[in-house]
C-alpha positions as CSV (number, residue, x, y, z in Angstrom):
1,M,-0.2,0.0,-0.1
2,F,3.0,2.3,0.6
3,V,3.6,2.5,-3.2
4,Y,0.0,3.7,-3.7
5,L,0.2,6.2,-0.9
6,A,3.4,7.7,-2.3
7,M,1.5,8.5,-5.5
8,I,-1.0,10.7,-3.6
9,D,0.0,14.2,-2.5
10,S,-2.7,15.2,0.0
11,P,-2.9,13.6,3.5
12,D,-6.8,13.8,3.2
13,D,-6.6,11.9,-0.1
14,Q,-4.2,9.4,1.4
15,T,-6.5,8.6,4.2
16,K,-9.5,8.4,1.8
17,F,-7.5,5.9,-0.3
18,E,-6.4,4.0,2.5
19,R,-10.0,3.4,3.5
20,I,-11.0,2.3,0.1
21,Y,-8.0,-0.1,-0.2
22,K,-8.6,-1.7,3.2
23,Q,-12.3,-2.0,2.5
24,Y,-12.4,-3.3,-1.0
25,R,-9.0,-5.0,-1.9
26,Y,-10.2,-8.6,-1.1
27,L,-13.6,-8.1,-2.8
28,M,-11.8,-6.7,-5.8
29,L,-9.4,-9.6,-5.9
30,H,-12.2,-12.1,-5.5
31,V,-14.2,-10.5,-8.4
32,A,-11.0,-10.3,-10.6
33,K,-10.2,-14.0,-9.9
34,Q,-13.7,-15.0,-10.9
35,I,-13.4,-13.1,-14.2
36,L,-9.7,-14.0,-15.1
37,Q,-9.6,-17.6,-13.6
38,N,-5.8,-16.8,-12.7
39,H,-4.5,-15.4,-9.3
40,H,-1.5,-13.5,-10.7
41,D,-3.6,-11.9,-13.6
42,A,-6.2,-11.0,-11.0
43,E,-3.6,-9.3,-8.9
44,D,-2.4,-7.3,-11.9
45,A,-5.9,-6.2,-12.6
46,V,-6.5,-5.2,-9.1
47,H,-3.3,-3.2,-9.1
48,Q,-4.3,-1.4,-12.3
49,A,-7.7,-0.7,-10.8
50,F,-6.2,0.9,-7.7
51,V,-3.9,3.1,-9.9
52,S,-7.0,4.1,-11.8
53,I,-8.8,4.8,-8.5
54,I,-5.9,7.0,-7.4
55,E,-6.0,9.0,-10.7
56,N,-9.8,9.6,-10.2
57,L,-9.7,9.9,-6.4
58,E,-11.1,13.5,-6.4
59,K,-14.3,12.2,-8.3
60,I,-15.0,9.5,-5.7
61,S,-17.5,10.2,-2.8
62,V,-19.6,8.2,-0.6
63,P,-21.3,5.8,-1.6
64,F,-18.6,4.7,-3.9
65,E,-18.9,0.9,-3.8
66,R,-20.4,0.6,-7.2
67,F,-17.6,2.6,-8.8
68,I,-14.9,0.7,-7.0
69,L,-16.3,-2.5,-8.2
70,Y,-16.8,-1.3,-11.7
71,V,-13.3,-0.2,-11.9
72,G,-12.1,-3.5,-10.6
73,Q,-14.3,-5.4,-13.2
74,Q,-13.1,-3.2,-16.0
75,S,-9.6,-3.7,-15.2
76,S,-10.1,-7.5,-15.2
77,Y,-11.9,-7.5,-18.5
78,K,-9.1,-5.5,-20.0
79,N,-6.6,-8.1,-18.7
80,L,-8.8,-10.9,-20.1
81,A,-8.7,-9.5,-23.6
82,I,-4.9,-9.5,-23.7
């Protein structure tokens, strides 16, 4: 997680991301594994999803669960197409 936090300047945004990461990382990994049927590809997809979340952090507000899951799914489907 430290790599992700290093990408974020604002302490408030770091706190926001940390909450998102802790709450959704396992769910996102589970969804990615269901789509990709491969643990390593799923980890890559989740990593890409978290980078995308960081890039769009200012757009995320509560409730954001659907957005988080959508980003995770889209990242997984992109990896599936490769």
